[in-house]
C-alpha positions as CSV (number, residue, x, y, z in Angstrom):
1,M,-19.2,-20.5,6.4
2,W,-22.8,-20.6,4.6
3,H,-24.5,-20.1,7.9
4,S,-22.2,-17.0,9.2
5,C,-22.6,-15.2,5.9
6,L,-26.1,-15.9,5.7
7,S,-26.7,-15.0,9.4
8,A,-24.8,-11.7,8.7
9,L,-27.3,-10.7,5.9
10,G,-30.0,-11.1,8.3
11,A,-33.5,-9.7,7.0
12,N,-31.8,-8.1,3.9
13,P,-34.2,-6.0,2.0
14,M,-32.1,-5.1,-1.2
15,G,-33.1,-7.3,-4.2
16,I,-29.8,-8.7,-5.5
17,G,-28.0,-8.7,-2.0
18,L,-29.3,-12.1,-0.6
19,A,-28.9,-14.1,-4.1
20,Y,-25.4,-12.6,-4.4
21,F,-24.1,-13.4,-1.2
22,K,-25.3,-17.1,-1.3
23,H,-23.2,-17.2,-4.6
24,V,-20.3,-15.4,-2.7
25,C,-20.1,-17.0,0.6
26,W,-20.9,-20.7,-1.1
27,N,-17.6,-19.9,-2.8
28,G,-15.4,-19.2,0.1
29,I,-15.1,-15.4,-0.5
30,W,-15.7,-14.3,3.0
31,P,-12.4,-15.9,4.5
32,T,-10.1,-15.4,1.7
33,L,-10.9,-12.2,-0.3
34,L,-8.2,-10.1,-0.4
35,G,-7.3,-7.6,-3.3
36,Y,-5.2,-5.8,-5.3
37,I,-5.5,-2.9,-7.4
38,G,-3.4,-3.5,-10.8
39,F,-2.1,-0.6,-11.9
40,E,-0.2,-2.4,-14.8
41,G,-2.5,-2.3,-17.2
42,Q,-5.9,-3.9,-15.7
43,K,-7.6,-0.2,-15.2
44,E,-8.2,1.8,-18.3
45,L,-8.3,5.8,-18.5
46,P,-10.3,6.1,-22.0
47,G,-9.4,8.9,-24.7
48,L,-12.4,10.8,-23.7
49,Y,-15.2,10.9,-21.4
50,F,-17.3,13.0,-19.4
51,M,-17.4,12.7,-15.4
52,V,-19.0,14.9,-12.4
53,Y,-16.9,15.0,-9.6
54,W,-18.8,15.3,-7.0
55,S,-16.8,16.5,-4.3
56,R,-16.9,19.7,-6.6
57,G,-20.6,19.6,-7.1
58,S,-22.4,19.1,-10.3
59,V,-21.5,22.4,-11.8
60,L,-17.6,22.9,-10.8
61,G,-17.2,19.1,-10.9
62,A,-18.0,18.7,-14.2
63,T,-15.2,17.3,-16.1
64,I,-13.8,16.2,-19.2
65,T,-10.7,13.8,-19.4
66,L,-8.8,13.3,-22.6
67,S,-5.8,11.2,-23.6
68,S,-2.4,12.8,-23.8
69,R,-2.2,13.2,-27.6
70,D,-6.1,14.6,-27.6
71,A,-5.4,17.0,-24.6
72,S,-2.2,18.3,-26.8
73,L,-4.7,18.8,-29.2
74,L,-7.0,21.1,-27.4
75,L,-4.2,22.9,-25.5
76,A,-2.9,23.8,-28.7
77,F,-6.4,25.2,-29.9
78,I,-6.9,26.9,-26.5
79,A,-3.5,28.7,-27.3
80,A,-4.2,29.5,-30.9
81,F,-8.1,30.6,-29.5
82,V,-6.9,32.9,-26.9
83,T,-5.0,34.6,-29.8
84,V,-7.5,35.1,-31.9
85,I,-9.5,36.4,-28.8
86,A,-6.7,38.8,-28.2
87,V,-6.6,40.1,-32.5
88,R,-10.8,40.7,-32.2
89,L,-10.7,42.0,-28.5
90,W,-8.2,44.7,-30.0
91,V,-10.5,45.7,-32.9
92,I,-13.2,46.3,-30.2
93,V,-10.9,48.5,-28.3
94,C,-9.6,50.7,-31.4
95,F,-13.1,51.0,-32.7
96,T,-14.3,52.4,-29.0
97,V,-11.3,54.5,-28.4
98,H,-11.5,56.2,-31.7
99,Q,-15.0,56.7,-31.1
100,I,-14.7,58.5,-27.9
101,L,-11.8,60.4,-29.0
102,S,-13.7,61.6,-32.2
103,T,-14.9,65.3,-31.6
104,N,-15.9,68.3,-33.7
105,G,-13.7,71.2,-34.3
106,K,-10.2,71.7,-35.3
107,H,-7.1,69.8,-34.5
108,D,-3.8,69.4,-35.0
109,G,-1.9,66.8,-37.1
110,L,-0.8,64.4,-34.3
111,Y,-4.7,64.1,-33.4
112,Y,-5.7,63.1,-37.0
113,Q,-2.7,60.5,-37.3
114,R,-3.5,59.0,-33.9
115,Q,-6.8,58.6,-35.0
116,V,-5.6,56.8,-38.3
117,I,-3.6,54.5,-36.2
118,L,-6.5,53.4,-34.1
119,R,-8.5,53.3,-37.4
120,N,-6.3,51.0,-39.3
121,T,-3.8,49.1,-37.1
122,K,-4.7,45.8,-37.0
123,S,-2.1,44.5,-33.8
124,A,-1.3,46.2,-30.4
125,P,2.7,45.6,-31.3
126,A,2.2,47.6,-34.4
127,A,0.5,50.6,-32.8
128,A,2.9,50.8,-30.1
129,W,5.7,51.3,-32.8
130,L,3.5,53.6,-34.4
131,F,2.9,55.6,-31.4
132,L,6.5,55.7,-30.5
133,Q,7.5,57.1,-33.8
134,Q,4.6,59.3,-33.7
135,A,6.0,60.7,-30.2
136,W,9.4,61.4,-31.8
137,Y,8.6,62.7,-34.9
138,W,6.2,65.1,-33.2
139,R,8.6,66.6,-30.4
140,G,9.1,70.2,-30.3
141,I,5.7,70.5,-33.0
142,A,2.4,69.1,-31.2
143,I,1.5,70.2,-28.1
144,S,2.4,67.6,-25.4
145,A,3.2,65.6,-28.2
146,V,5.0,62.8,-25.7
147,T,2.2,62.5,-23.2
148,R,-0.5,62.3,-26.1
149,T,1.3,59.4,-27.5
150,I,3.4,57.2,-24.9
151,P,0.8,56.5,-22.8
152,W,-1.0,54.7,-25.9
153,A,2.3,52.9,-26.9
154,L,2.6,51.5,-23.1
155,F,-1.3,50.6,-23.2
156,C,-0.5,48.7,-26.6
157,V,3.2,46.7,-25.0
158,C,1.1,46.0,-21.9
159,Y,-1.8,44.4,-24.0
160,F,0.4,42.6,-26.1
161,L,2.2,40.8,-23.1
162,G,-0.8,40.5,-21.3
163,F,-2.4,38.2,-23.9
164,A,0.8,36.5,-24.7
165,V,1.1,35.5,-21.3
166,L,-2.6,34.6,-21.3
167,A,-1.7,32.2,-24.1
168,V,1.0,30.7,-22.6
169,F,-0.7,29.8,-19.6
170,S,-3.7,28.8,-21.4
171,S,-2.7,25.1,-20.9
172,Q,-3.3,25.9,-17.2
173,I,-6.9,25.6,-17.6
174,S,-6.4,21.9,-17.2
175,D,-5.6,22.7,-13.4
176,S,-8.7,24.1,-12.5
177,A,-10.5,20.4,-13.2
178,S,-10.1,18.0,-10.6
179,E,-6.7,16.1,-10.0
180,F,-8.3,12.8,-10.0
181,R,-9.3,10.4,-12.7
182,L,-12.3,7.7,-12.9
183,L,-11.0,4.0,-13.2
184,R,-12.6,1.9,-16.1
185,S,-11.5,-1.8,-16.2
186,P,-13.5,-4.6,-18.2
187,N,-12.6,-6.9,-15.2
188,C,-14.9,-4.7,-12.7
189,G,-16.6,-6.6,-10.3
190,I,-16.1,-9.0,-7.3
191,Q,-12.3,-10.5,-7.8
192,I,-12.4,-13.8,-6.3
193,P,-8.9,-15.5,-5.8
194,L,-9.0,-19.0,-7.1
195,E,-6.4,-20.0,-4.6
196,N,-5.6,-19.2,-0.8
197,L,-2.3,-18.0,-0.8
198,G,-0.9,-16.8,-4.4
199,K,-3.0,-13.6,-4.5
200,P,-3.3,-12.9,-0.4
201,T,0.8,-13.2,-0.3
202,F,1.1,-10.6,-3.1
203,D,-1.8,-8.1,-1.4
204,N,0.0,-8.3,2.1
205,F,3.5,-7.4,0.4
206,R,1.9,-4.6,-1.8
207,A,0.3,-3.3,1.4
208,S,3.0,-3.6,3.3
209,T,5.2,-2.1,1.2
210,Y,3.0,0.8,0.3
211,A,2.1,1.5,4.3
212,K,6.1,1.9,4.7
213,E,6.3,4.2,2.0
214,C,3.2,6.4,2.3
215,Y,2.0,6.6,5.8
216,Q,5.0,7.9,7.1
217,N,6.0,10.1,3.9
218,T,3.4,10.9,1.8
219,N,5.8,12.7,-0.8
220,S,6.9,9.4,-2.2
221,I,5.9,9.2,-5.8
222,L,4.0,5.8,-5.2
223,C,1.7,7.5,-3.1
224,N,-0.1,9.4,-5.8
225,S,-2.2,6.2,-7.0
226,L,-4.8,6.0,-4.6
227,S,-7.7,8.3,-3.7
228,V,-5.5,9.7,-0.8
229,S,-2.1,8.8,0.2
230,D,-3.0,7.6,3.9
231,L,-6.0,7.2,6.1
232,P,-6.1,9.7,9.2
233,R,-5.5,7.3,12.4
234,T,-4.5,7.8,16.2
235,N,-3.0,5.8,18.9
236,A,-3.8,5.9,22.5
237,S,-3.3,3.9,25.8
238,V,-6.6,2.1,27.2
239,D,-7.4,-0.3,29.8
240,C,-6.9,-4.4,28.5
241,P,-10.2,-5.1,27.3
242,F,-9.7,-8.8,28.3
243,D,-10.2,-10.6,31.0
244,K,-7.7,-9.3,33.8
245,S,-6.6,-12.7,34.6
246,I,-5.1,-13.1,31.1
247,C,-4.0,-9.4,30.6
248,L,-0.1,-8.8,31.7
249,G,-1.1,-6.0,33.7
250,T,0.5,-3.1,31.1
251,P,-1.6,-0.9,29.3
252,A,-3.5,-1.9,26.3
253,F,-2.9,-0.1,22.6
254,K,-5.8,1.4,20.7
255,M,-5.8,2.6,17.1
256,Q,-8.6,3.8,15.4
257,T,-9.4,5.7,12.2
258,D,-11.3,8.7,12.1
259,M,-14.6,8.8,10.8
260,L,-13.4,7.9,6.9
261,D,-15.7,9.4,4.1
262,S,-16.5,6.7,1.0
263,H,-16.2,9.6,-1.1
264,R,-12.8,10.9,-0.4
265,Y,-11.0,8.4,1.5
266,F,-12.2,5.2,-0.7
267,G,-12.6,6.9,-3.9
268,F,-16.4,6.3,-4.3
269,N,-17.3,8.9,-6.3
270,E,-20.9,9.8,-5.3
271,K,-23.3,12.4,-4.5
272,E,-23.4,13.5,-0.7
273,K,-26.6,11.5,-0.2
274,N,-25.0,8.4,-1.5
275,R,-22.0,8.1,0.8
276,I,-21.3,6.1,3.8
277,R,-18.6,7.1,6.4
278,Y,-16.7,4.0,8.3
279,K,-14.6,3.7,11.5
280,R,-12.0,1.2,12.7
281,E,-10.8,0.5,16.2
282,T,-8.4,-2.0,17.0
283,V,-7.3,-2.8,20.5
284,C,-4.3,-5.0,21.3
285,S,-2.8,-6.1,24.7
286,P,0.0,-8.3,25.7
287,L,-1.0,-11.6,27.6
288,V,0.5,-13.3,30.7
289,T,2.5,-16.2,30.2
290,D,5.1,-17.5,33.0
291,G,3.1,-17.8,36.4
292,S,-0.2,-18.5,35.1
293,P,-0.5,-22.0,34.9
294,S,-4.0,-21.8,33.4
295,F,-2.5,-20.4,29.9
296,I,1.2,-22.1,30.2
297,Q,2.4,-25.8,31.1
298,Y,5.3,-27.2,30.4
299,V,5.1,-31.1,29.3
300,R,6.4,-33.2,31.6
301,G,6.5,-37.1,32.7
302,R,5.1,-39.7,30.5
303,E,3.7,-37.0,28.0
304,A,7.2,-35.5,27.5
305,R,8.5,-39.0,26.9
306,T,5.7,-40.0,24.4
307,L,6.4,-36.9,22.5
308,G,10.5,-38.1,22.7
309,W,11.6,-35.1,24.7
310,E,12.8,-34.6,28.3
311,D,11.0,-32.7,31.2
312,D,10.2,-28.9,30.6
313,V,11.5,-29.0,26.8
314,L,8.0,-28.4,25.6
315,I,5.9,-25.7,26.7
316,K,2.0,-25.7,26.1
317,Y,0.5,-22.6,25.2
318,L,-3.2,-22.5,26.6
319,Y,-5.1,-19.6,24.8
320,G,-7.6,-21.7,23.1
321,K,-8.1,-25.2,21.1
322,L,-7.2,-25.9,17.4
323,N,-8.7,-28.2,14.5
324,G,-12.4,-27.8,16.5
325,G,-11.3,-29.0,19.5
326,R,-9.2,-31.7,18.5
327,I,-5.9,-30.2,19.4
328,N,-5.8,-28.9,23.6
329,Q,-3.3,-26.5,23.0
330,T,-3.0,-23.5,20.8
331,L,1.0,-23.6,20.6
332,L,3.6,-26.3,21.3
333,Y,6.7,-25.0,21.7
334,N,10.1,-26.3,21.8
335,T,12.6,-24.4,24.3
336,L,15.6,-25.9,22.3
337,S,14.8,-23.3,19.8
338,G,16.8,-20.8,22.0
339,N,20.0,-22.8,20.7
340,A,19.1,-23.4,16.8
341,L,20.8,-20.1,16.0
342,T,17.5,-18.8,14.5
343,G,15.7,-15.6,14.6
344,Y,11.9,-14.4,15.5
345,T,9.3,-17.2,14.6
346,T,5.8,-16.0,14.7
347,W,2.1,-17.9,14.8
348,S,-1.4,-15.9,14.4
349,Y,-4.5,-17.4,14.7
350,Y,-8.1,-15.4,14.3
351,Y,-11.6,-15.7,15.5
352,P,-14.3,-16.3,14.3
353,S,-12.7,-18.7,12.0
354,Q,-14.6,-21.6,10.9
355,D,-13.9,-23.8,14.1
356,A,-10.1,-23.5,13.5
357,W,-9.2,-22.0,16.8
358,R,-11.6,-21.7,19.6
359,P,-9.9,-19.1,22.0
360,V,-10.3,-19.5,25.6
361,G,-13.6,-17.3,27.5
362,E,-11.0,-14.8,28.9
363,L,-10.3,-13.6,25.3
364,L,-13.8,-13.3,24.0
365,V,-15.0,-9.8,23.8
366,P,-18.9,-9.8,22.4
367,D,-19.2,-8.1,18.8
368,T,-15.8,-8.3,18.1
369,D,-12.9,-10.0,15.7
370,L,-10.3,-11.4,17.8
371,S,-6.5,-12.1,16.4
372,L,-3.9,-13.7,18.5
373,I,-0.5,-13.2,17.8
374,L,2.4,-15.4,19.4
375,I,6.3,-14.0,18.9
376,A,9.0,-16.2,19.8
377,P,12.5,-14.4,19.7
378,N,14.6,-18.1,19.6
379,S,18.1,-17.2,19.7
380,I,17.9,-13.5,19.2
381,V,20.5,-11.5,21.5
382,H,20.2,-8.1,22.1
383,L,22.8,-5.4,22.1
384,E,21.1,-3.1,24.6
385,R,18.7,-3.9,27.5
386,N,15.3,-3.5,26.9
387,I,12.2,-3.8,29.2
388,D,9.4,-3.5,26.3
389,P,6.4,-6.1,27.7
390,V,6.7,-8.2,24.6
391,F,10.4,-7.9,23.2
392,E,11.9,-7.5,26.9
393,A,15.2,-8.5,27.4
394,T,17.1,-8.2,30.5
395,G,19.3,-11.5,30.9
396,I,22.9,-10.9,30.5
397,L,24.8,-13.0,28.4
398,N,28.6,-12.5,28.4
399,A,30.1,-14.2,25.5
400,S,33.8,-13.6,24.7
401,G,33.8,-10.5,26.7
402,S,30.9,-9.0,24.9
403,I,28.0,-8.3,27.0
404,G,24.6,-9.2,25.7
405,Y,20.9,-9.5,26.7
406,T,18.6,-12.6,26.4
407,P,14.6,-12.4,26.0
408,N,12.6,-12.8,29.5
409,R,9.9,-15.2,27.6
410,W,10.0,-17.9,25.4
411,V,7.0,-16.8,23.6
412,S,5.3,-13.4,24.0
413,P,1.4,-13.4,23.3
414,I,-0.2,-10.4,22.2
415,A,-4.1,-10.4,21.4
416,C,-6.4,-8.0,19.4
417,I,-9.9,-7.4,19.0
418,D,-11.1,-5.4,15.6
419,Q,-14.5,-3.5,15.7
420,H,-16.2,-1.5,12.9
421,Q,-18.8,1.5,12.6
422,L,-20.7,2.7,10.0
423,C,-22.6,6.3,9.7
424,N,-25.1,7.7,7.5
425,P,-23.8,11.4,6.7
426,T,-27.3,12.7,5.7
427,N,-28.8,11.9,9.1
428,A,-25.9,11.5,11.3
429,K,-26.9,8.1,12.6
430,C,-24.8,5.1,12.9
431,T,-24.2,1.7,13.9
432,R,-22.9,0.7,17.3
433,L,-19.2,-0.9,17.1
434,V,-19.5,-4.2,16.3
435,G,-17.3,-7.0,14.7
436,S,-17.2,-7.9,10.8
437,H,-19.4,-10.7,10.9
438,G,-22.6,-8.3,12.4
439,I,-21.7,-5.0,10.6
440,L,-24.1,-6.2,7.8
441,E,-27.1,-7.1,10.1
442,S,-26.5,-4.0,12.0
443,A,-26.5,-1.7,8.8
444,M,-29.7,-3.0,7.7
445,D,-31.4,-1.5,10.7
446,H,-34.0,0.4,9.4
447,N,-33.8,3.4,11.9
448,L,-30.5,4.3,9.8
449,D,-32.3,5.2,6.7
450,F,-29.4,4.0,4.3
451,N,-30.5,4.1,0.6
452,R,-30.0,1.4,-2.2
453,V,-26.5,2.9,-3.3
454,Q,-25.3,3.1,0.3
455,K,-26.3,-0.1,1.0
456,V,-24.4,-1.4,-2.0
457,T,-21.1,0.3,-0.8
458,I,-22.0,-1.1,2.5
459,Q,-21.8,-4.9,0.9
460,R,-18.5,-3.8,-1.1
461,L,-17.0,-2.7,2.3
462,A,-18.2,-5.6,4.5
463,L,-16.8,-8.2,1.6
464,F,-13.4,-7.1,3.1
465,L,-13.8,-6.4,6.7
466,Q,-14.4,-10.2,7.5
467,S,-10.6,-11.0,6.1
468,S,-9.3,-7.5,7.7
469,T,-7.9,-9.1,10.9
470,F,-4.5,-8.8,11.7
471,Y,-4.5,-12.5,11.3
472,H,-5.3,-11.8,7.4
473,T,-2.2,-9.2,7.5
474,I,0.2,-11.3,8.5
475,F,-0.5,-15.3,7.9
476,T,1.4,-14.7,4.4
477,R,4.3,-13.5,5.7
478,T,4.9,-14.8,9.7
479,Q,8.6,-14.8,9.3
480,S,8.9,-10.9,8.0
481,F,6.5,-8.6,9.0
482,L,7.9,-7.7,12.4
483,R,9.7,-4.6,12.3
484,A,12.0,-5.5,15.3
485,Q,13.6,-8.4,12.3
486,E,14.8,-5.5,9.9
487,K,17.2,-4.6,13.2
488,V,18.5,-8.2,13.3
489,S,21.6,-9.4,11.7
490,G,22.0,-13.0,12.2
491,I,21.0,-13.7,15.8
492,I,22.4,-10.1,16.9
493,S,19.4,-7.1,17.2
494,Q,20.1,-3.8,17.8
495,G,18.7,-1.7,20.5
496,L,14.8,-1.7,20.4
497,P,12.5,0.9,22.0
498,S,10.8,0.3,25.1
499,N,7.4,0.8,23.2
500,Q,8.6,-1.9,20.4
501,W,5.3,-4.0,20.5
502,E,3.2,-0.6,19.8
503,V,5.3,-0.2,16.9
504,E,4.5,-3.4,15.6
505,M,0.9,-3.2,16.2
506,A,0.7,0.6,14.6
507,A,2.8,-1.3,11.8
508,L,0.1,-3.9,11.2
509,F,-2.9,-1.7,11.5
510,D,-0.9,0.7,8.8
511,D,-0.7,-2.6,7.0
512,T,-4.2,-3.3,7.1
513,L,-5.7,0.2,6.2
514,A,-3.3,0.1,2.9
515,N,-4.7,-3.1,1.9
516,M,-8.4,-1.7,2.4
517,Q,-7.4,1.3,0.3
518,Y,-6.5,-1.3,-2.6
519,Q,-9.1,-3.5,-1.8
520,M,-11.6,-0.6,-2.2
521,M,-10.4,0.4,-5.7
522,E,-9.7,-3.4,-6.8
523,Y,-13.6,-3.6,-7.6
524,A,-13.6,-1.4,-10.3
525,A,-10.0,-1.7,-11.5
526,G,-9.8,-5.3,-11.4
527,S,-6.9,-7.6,-10.6
528,P,-3.3,-7.3,-12.3
529,R,-3.6,-11.2,-11.8
530,S,-6.4,-11.8,-14.0
531,D,-5.5,-15.4,-14.2
532,A,-5.7,-15.9,-10.1
533,V,-9.2,-14.7,-9.9
534,S,-13.0,-15.3,-10.7
535,V,-14.6,-11.8,-11.5
536,V,-18.0,-12.0,-10.3
537,K,-20.5,-9.1,-12.3
538,P,-23.3,-8.8,-10.1
539,W,-25.7,-7.4,-12.4
540,I,-25.1,-9.9,-15.1
541,N,-28.0,-12.3,-15.1
542,S,-29.8,-10.5,-12.4
543,S,-33.7,-10.3,-12.9
544,D,-35.2,-7.3,-13.9
545,S,-36.7,-6.7,-10.2
546,D,-33.0,-6.4,-8.6
547,R,-32.8,-2.9,-8.9
548,D,-29.2,-3.0,-7.1
549,A,-27.6,-4.3,-10.2
550,A,-27.7,-1.3,-11.8
551,V,-26.1,0.1,-8.5
552,W,-23.3,-2.6,-8.7
553,E,-22.7,-1.9,-12.4
554,S,-22.5,2.1,-12.0
555,M,-19.9,1.4,-9.5
556,C,-17.4,0.5,-12.1
557,D,-17.5,3.9,-13.6
558,N,-17.5,5.5,-10.0
559,Q,-13.9,4.8,-8.9
560,R,-11.5,7.8,-8.0
561,T,-7.9,7.8,-8.7
562,R,-4.9,10.1,-8.8
563,D,-3.0,7.7,-11.4
564,T,-3.4,9.8,-14.3
565,Q,-1.8,7.6,-16.8
566,G,-1.0,10.9,-19.2
567,T,-4.4,12.3,-19.2
568,L,-5.2,15.6,-18.7
569,N,-8.8,16.8,-17.0
570,F,-10.3,19.8,-18.2
571,S,-13.2,21.8,-16.4
572,I,-16.2,22.0,-18.4
573,L,-17.0,25.2,-16.6
574,G,-13.6,26.7,-17.5
575,L,-13.9,25.6,-21.0
576,S,-17.5,26.9,-21.3
577,L,-16.7,30.4,-20.1
578,L,-13.4,30.3,-22.4
579,F,-15.0,29.6,-25.8
580,G,-18.5,31.5,-24.7
581,L,-16.7,34.7,-23.8
582,G,-14.3,34.2,-26.5
583,L,-17.2,33.5,-29.2
584,Y,-19.0,36.9,-27.8
585,I,-16.0,38.6,-28.3
586,I,-15.3,37.6,-32.2
587,L,-18.8,37.9,-32.9
588,V,-19.4,41.4,-31.1
589,S,-15.8,42.5,-33.2
590,F,-17.7,41.7,-36.4
591,V,-21.1,43.5,-35.6
592,L,-19.9,46.4,-33.5
593,E,-19.5,49.0,-36.4
594,L,-22.6,48.0,-37.8
595,L,-24.8,48.0,-35.0
596,L,-23.5,51.5,-33.6
597,A,-23.4,52.9,-36.7
598,W,-27.4,51.7,-37.5
599,A,-27.8,53.2,-33.4
600,Q,-26.1,56.4,-34.5
601,K,-28.3,56.8,-37.6
602,K,-31.1,56.0,-35.8
603,L,-31.2,58.2,-32.9
604,G,-29.5,60.9,-35.0
605,R,-26.1,61.5,-32.7
606,G,-22.9,60.8,-33.2
607,L,-23.3,60.6,-36.8
608,Y,-19.9,62.7,-37.2
609,R,-18.4,60.0,-35.4
610,A,-19.4,57.2,-37.6
611,K,-18.3,59.6,-40.6
612,R,-15.0,59.9,-39.3
613,W,-14.7,56.5,-38.8
614,E,-15.3,55.9,-42.2
615,R,-13.1,58.7,-43.8
616,D,-10.2,57.5,-41.4
617,G,-9.8,54.2,-43.1
618,T,-7.0,53.5,-45.4
619,L,-8.9,53.0,-48.4
620,Q,-11.2,56.0,-47.7
621,Q,-7.9,58.0,-47.3
622,M,-6.6,56.7,-50.5
623,R,-9.6,57.7,-52.3
624,L,-9.2,61.2,-50.8
625,L,-5.7,61.4,-51.7
626,Y,-6.5,60.8,-55.6
627,E,-9.9,62.7,-55.3
628,I,-7.4,65.8,-54.9
629,Q,-5.5,65.2,-57.5
630,G,-8.5,64.7,-59.7
631,A,-7.8,61.0,-60.3
632,G,-10.5,59.3,-61.0
633,V,-14.2,59.3,-60.6
634,W,-14.8,57.6,-56.9
635,K,-18.0,56.2,-55.4
636,G,-18.4,54.1,-52.6
637,T,-17.3,57.1,-50.2
638,T,-19.0,56.0,-47.1
639,E,-18.2,52.3,-47.5
640,D,-15.0,50.4,-46.7
641,F,-13.9,49.8,-50.5
642,P,-14.5,53.1,-52.4
643,R,-14.1,52.2,-56.1
644,T,-13.8,54.1,-59.6
645,T,-17.1,54.6,-61.4
646,S,-15.4,53.1,-64.5
647,G,-12.1,51.5,-65.6
648,D,-9.9,55.3,-65.5
649,L,-6.6,54.7,-65.8
650,F,-4.4,57.7,-63.9
651,E,-0.5,58.0,-62.9
652,H,0.2,57.1,-59.2
653,D,3.3,59.3,-59.2
654,E,0.6,63.0,-59.9
655,E,0.6,63.1,-56.4
656,F,4.1,64.0,-56.2
657,S,4.0,66.2,-59.0
658,Q,1.5,68.4,-57.4
659,A,2.6,68.0,-53.4
660,R,4.0,71.2,-52.2
661,S,7.4,71.1,-50.9
662,V,8.4,71.3,-47.1
């Protein structure tokens, strides 16, 4: 383990890389690290934080995330603020229209009333009502009374409705921000399992459940937690990658991902220059058994009797040696299992595996990770004939008048190879396709020009890749991973398609990809089973020269998720525009009258408009009324608040006694 980890690192120029990987390899993380993102309480979404979502750039991506409570308060304030904007903008509109319509010369009473309405009405609904009444009362008196008032009433109604809708939908300002959140957890770091089965068992079950739910149906509510619901992938038939003598003779099945951007698909929230791209290829092929003495051997004679069995009861499958070469066969199968009324049994192995399994030379392909899966149908009886190369069942069984079909082979082996590729999106340079143990060394090629952040990202990815073979995906659930098992009741199997083995491999590929998605998030989110892991924080106790330490630590705050946990995002640009424009409108509404009056006086133009604005004010209209009646001596005739020069007392009803009857 230590040698393989160290050799994989090669000449590592990254400061923290060598020391860190020594620690990790020494503790056995390479063959066992399988992670799970704990959405049930390990991650934290703080009540307030500012982040930049780099997929939108530094301006559009600037976002503030608030807790549900704080977001509700902000949305309520935004709605109230929009209402204030509507009121102050109405002041600007009325002042502007009043000034435009102010002209010299004689006018009718409707004109002067309209000017007074514009001068003194503080809301659009009130103005609309007055304009409607004005149209009614002046009908048949003023020229074109309807056309001079109804359009203004309609404008007021539209103005009011527009801002009412805007106030209601102001909450949608949060929709202009990113749908993602950034994870934070006190357990950020490398999650090293303390035991070999518990956590991987849970992880594999979780990944399998997610893949079934989300890799075929992305509309499920369970699919909204990861950065993307599934990873894009394609399948194709290709030639068998192994020696022809061990291939069954049917086309191999190739599964590969697209070139996956670390930002979009793994949720690493980084600038374009700090991202990497990753591609995975897996090719699987059924292997020969019957008629191939090099890879299958019936146990007979003394060896059979020594083991306590008759001839040809036991079968050796010779695809490599086990236990450091001390066990010559890969599998010793008992054919009496076919009468034991049991369902499918599977075995799996992988290479390189610290000498646990030494595959035969015919299976070795340079620069690959190798997995071997052996599937025994045992007592399974198929209701329909099947010609699938792995699940083939053409032997007829007639029992009590019912026809069934028995499997053609005792055990059907499938071998798979995995390869990985990394690319630098800044220069379009890529590593060659290699196995997981060579990906780090390949990525350290100076010609690829990966920067420090990219290299740390590659190290995070490499932690998972060395435990990402199909063996690691199924070793904790060898009796339950088969999709064919889902169609079995007792020992009776429903009909299977003729490409069932491809269905099985594609499902395992999906499980592996789902597990990869969770593993990438686990670094930042922590594990839900904190008692089952040891968290290594690479930035702690690092030397001052370890510039990678800051990168490892910064990644704790750069993991995207779509799981909102009740929080809301707000675009800082959107909020800035709203509050900036709103405050500008409010400020202008208070100073516009003064500024325009000053300009009119300074330029000597439009003075009559300023005077009419002053005259049409409610308090100035009141002053004129009392002055006509000779009530009081008034001053401030050009100000907002006219007042008497002394404390004179006069009767309000004097105006009625002198008013002319109509």
